[in-house]
C-alpha positions in Angstrom: 11.8 -13.8 7.9 8.2 -13.9 8.8 5.9 -12.8 6.0 2.6 -11.2 6.3 0.2 -13.7 4.7 -3.2 -13.0 6.3 -3.8 -9.8 4.3 -6.1 -9.9 1.3 -4.3 -9.9 -2.1 -6.0 -6.6 -3.0 -5.6 -3.9 -0.4 -8.0 -1.0 -0.1 -6.1 2.2 0.0 -7.9 4.8 2.1 -5.9 7.9 1.2 -8.8 9.4 -0.9 -11.7 8.4 1.3 -11.5 11.6 3.3 -10.4 15.2 2.8 -7.9 14.4 0.1 -10.6 12.9 -2.1 -14.2 11.8 -1.8 -14.8 13.2 1.7 -17.0 10.2 2.6 -19.3 10.5 5.6 -19.1 8.1 8.6 -22.1 6.1 7.2 -20.5 6.0 3.7 -17.2 4.7 5.1 -19.1 2.0 7.1 -20.9 1.0 3.9 -17.7 0.9 1.9 -15.9 -1.2 4.5 -18.8 -3.7 4.4 -18.7 -3.8 0.6 -14.9 -4.4 0.6 -15.4 -7.4 2.9 -18.3 -8.7 0.8 -16.1 -8.8 -2.3 -13.1 -10.3 -0.5 -11.0 -7.2 0.4 -10.2 -7.3 4.1 -7.0 -5.2 4.4 -7.1 -1.4 4.6 -4.1 0.9 4.1 -3.6 4.2 5.9 -1.0 6.7 6.9 -1.1 9.2 9.7 -0.7 12.2 7.2 -3.6 11.2 4.9 -6.2 14.0 4.8 -3.9 16.3 6.7 -3.9 13.9 9.7 -7.7 13.4 9.5 -8.3 10.2 7.5 -7.6 7.8 10.3 -10.2 9.5 12.6 -12.8 9.4 9.8 -12.1 5.7 9.1 -12.2 4.9 12.8 -15.6 6.5 13.2 -16.9 4.6 10.1 -15.4 1.4 11.3 -17.1 1.8 14.7 -20.4 2.6 12.9 -20.0 -0.6 10.7 -20.3 -3.0 13.6 -17.7 -5.2 12.1 -15.5 -7.1 14.6 -11.8 -6.2 14.6 -10.6 -9.7 13.7 -12.5 -9.5 10.4 -10.1 -6.8 9.0 -6.4 -6.0 8.8 -5.2 -2.4 9.3 -2.0 -1.0 7.9 -0.7 2.5 8.8 2.4 4.5 8.4 4.3 7.2 10.3 7.3 9.4 10.0 6.4 12.2 7.6 6.0 15.5 9.4 3.6 17.3 7.0 2.9 21.0 6.8 -0.8 21.5 7.4 -3.3 23.0 9.9 -3.0 19.9 12.2 0.8 20.3 12.8 3.0 23.4 13.5 5.7 22.3 11.1 7.6 24.9 9.2 8.8 22.5 6.6 8.0 18.9 5.5 10.5 16.6 7.1 10.8 13.2 8.8 10.9 12.2 12.4 12.0 8.7 13.4 13.0 9.3 17.0 11.9 6.5 19.3 9.6 8.8 21.3 7.9 10.1 18.1 7.4 6.6 16.6 5.7 5.4 19.7 3.6 8.5 20.1 2.5 8.4 16.4 1.5 4.7 16.6 -0.5 5.4 19.8 -2.3 8.3 18.0 -3.1 6.0 15.1 -4.6 3.4 17.4 -6.7 6.1 19.1 -7.9 7.5 15.7 -8.6 4.1 14.1 -10.4 3.0 17.3 -8.4 -0.2 17.6 -6.1 -1.7 20.2 -3.5 -2.8 17.5 -2.5 -2.4 13.9 -1.6 -5.5 11.9 1.3 -3.8 10.0 3.1 -0.6 11.0 5.3 1.1 8.3 7.9 3.8 8.2 6.5 6.0 5.5 9.6 7.2 3.7 13.3 6.9 4.5 15.1 9.7 6.4 18.8 10.4 6.0 18.9 10.8 9.8 17.2 7.5 10.8 19.1 5.2 13.1 18.4 1.5 13.4 18.8 1.3 17.1 16.4 4.2 17.7 13.8 2.6 15.5 14.3 -0.8 17.0 13.7 0.5 20.5 10.4 2.0 19.5 9.2 -0.9 17.4 10.3 -3.4 20.1 8.3 -1.5 22.7 5.2 -1.3 20.5 5.4 -5.0 19.6 5.9 -6.1 23.2 2.8 -4.1 24.3 0.8 -5.7 21.5 0.1 -2.4 19.7 1.6 -3.5 16.4 1.7 -7.0 15.1 4.3 -6.6 12.3 6.7 -3.9 11.2 7.6 -2.8 7.7 8.6 0.1 5.6 7.4 2.1 2.5 9.6 3.4 -0.3 12.8 1.9 1.1 15.7 0.6 -0.9 17.2 -2.9 -0.1 20.3 -1.1 1.3 18.1 1.0 3.7 16.2 -2.2 4.8 19.5 -4.0 5.4 20.6 -1.1 7.6 17.4 -1.3 9.6 17.7 -5.0 10.0 20.9 -4.5 12.0 18.4 -3.6 14.7 15.0 -5.2 13.9 13.5 -7.5 11.2 11.5 -5.8 8.4 8.5 -7.9 7.1 7.1 -5.7 4.4 7.9 -2.9 1.8 5.3 -0.8 0.1 6.7 0.8 -3.1 5.5 2.4 -6.3 5.0 -0.3 -8.9 3.0 -0.4 -12.0 3.3 -1.0 -15.7 4.3 2.7 -16.1 6.7 2.6 -13.1 8.4 -0.7 -13.1 11.9 0.3 -11.9 11.6 -1.8 -8.7 11.8 -4.9 -10.8 15.3 -3.9 -11.8 16.8 -2.0 -8.8 16.8 -5.0 -6.4 13.6 -3.9 -4.5 11.3 -6.8 -5.5 14.3 -9.2 -5.6 14.9 -8.3 -1.9 11.2 -8.9 -1.1 11.3 -12.3 -2.8 14.6 -13.4 -1.4 13.7 -12.4 2.2 10.0 -13.3 2.1 9.0 -9.7 2.7 5.4 -8.7 1.9 5.6 -6.6 -1.3 2.9 -3.9 -1.8 2.3 -1.6 -4.7 1.0 1.9 -4.3 -0.5 3.6 -7.4 -0.7 0.2 -9.1 -2.4 1.6 -12.2 0.4 4.1 -12.7 -0.2 6.9 -15.1 -2.3 4.8 -17.5 -5.6 6.7 -16.8 -3.9 10.0 -15.8 -1.7 10.9 -18.7 -1.8 10.7 -22.5 1.7 10.2 -23.8 3.6 7.8 -26.0 4.1 5.3 -23.2 0.4 5.2 -22.1 -0.8 5.1 -25.7 1.4 2.1 -26.5 0.2 0.3 -23.4 -3.4 1.2 -24.1 -3.1 -0.4 -27.6 -1.7 -3.6 -26.2 -4.2 -3.7 -23.3 -7.2 -3.2 -25.6 -6.1 -6.1 -27.8 -6.3 -8.4 -24.8 -9.6 -7.4 -23.2 -11.7 -9.9 -25.0 -9.2 -12.7 -24.6 -9.2 -12.4 -20.8 -12.8 -11.1 -20.5 -11.3 -8.4 -18.4 -11.3 -4.6 -17.9 -8.3 -2.4 -18.4 -7.9 -2.0 -14.6 -7.9 -5.8 -14.2 -5.2 -6.4 -16.8 -2.9 -3.7 -15.3 -3.4 -5.3 -11.9 -2.9 -8.9 -13.2 0.4 -7.8 -14.8 1.7 -6.6 -11.4 0.4 -9.7 -9.6 2.2 -12.0 -12.0 5.5 -11.0 -10.5 6.9 -13.8 -8.3 7.3 -11.4 -5.3 3.5 -11.9 -4.8 2.8 -8.2 -4.9 -0.3 -6.9 -3.1 -1.7 -3.9 -5.1 -3.0 -1.0 -2.9 -6.1 0.1 -4.8 -7.2 3.7 -4.1 -10.7 3.7 -5.7 -13.9 4.2 -3.7 -16.1 3.0 -6.6 -17.7 -0.3 -5.5 -17.7 -1.9 -8.9 -14.0 -1.1 -9.4 -13.2 -2.6 -6.0 -15.0 -5.8 -6.9 -13.3 -5.9 -10.3 -9.9 -5.3 -8.7 -10.3 -8.3 -6.4 -11.3 -10.5 -9.3 -8.1 -9.5 -11.1 -6.2 -11.9 -8.9 -7.9 -14.7 -10.8 -6.4 -13.7 -14.1 -3.4 -15.6 -15.3 -1.6 -13.7 -18.1 0.1 -15.8 -20.7 3.9 -15.4 -20.5 4.1 -13.7 -23.9 1.2 -11.4 -23.1 3.0 -10.3 -20.0 6.1 -9.4 -22.0 4.0 -7.7 -24.7 2.7 -5.3 -22.0 6.3 -4.8 -20.7 7.5 -4.0 -24.2 4.7 -1.6 -24.7 5.7 0.2 -21.5 9.4 0.4 -22.3 9.0 1.1 -26.0 11.5 -1.5 -27.0 12.2 -5.2 -27.0 13.7 -6.7 -23.8 17.6 -6.8 -24.1 
């Protein structure tokens, strides 16, 4: 299995750059792309549905404005979710993984991102109706034409990936993984990435730590705060370092648009947590000793 290795360890998630978040202008997007490259983040994560099918266009305009050459960055995008919004005449949220739709969606993403190819093209979420041969036909065509470099999935189980691989290799899986959502360490998902050399990515890598106040986040916060001085780190950095300690070589997708936090996130890859500290944080999350 070929693994995606050229991507930066920290990936900039663009979901909140547009209408679903900060609503950055073309110039602000160009400036933020430049900043990401300056601090060592070269990979940008998208999906066609972000911003109600508007984020890719906004990013593409900002990228064109930036003057950065295409070979300096890596672009990830996703397809498959049919979202209910002004841009689509959908009556209900659903999934479409027909061959024609996958090809059409990829070509729309290329147009919107103002690029000739994407480095990694993902199926956004599994559909009960997806067929490996149908998907393989589309991905094979897109690869042959040079429109996508590598193919992967997001939020897929190992069994679903195995089903797809009867038709086409899968080189990456982007899943929810954080200290407050660590189930993929136990359900075979990260084991599958490690065993098959798939690129593992984590969306929402900070989990609910900053979003919720409950017993779990309070326990984690107490443990994290006790380690800040030892590692000369921020809370964000320790949460990211915990994820990156997993042997699957997980790439966190960081959604912030704050320049300092992006810089700090990239530096988190330099933190090596002591073994017992890693388990102290795990115990804080689970609320009990490991079995």
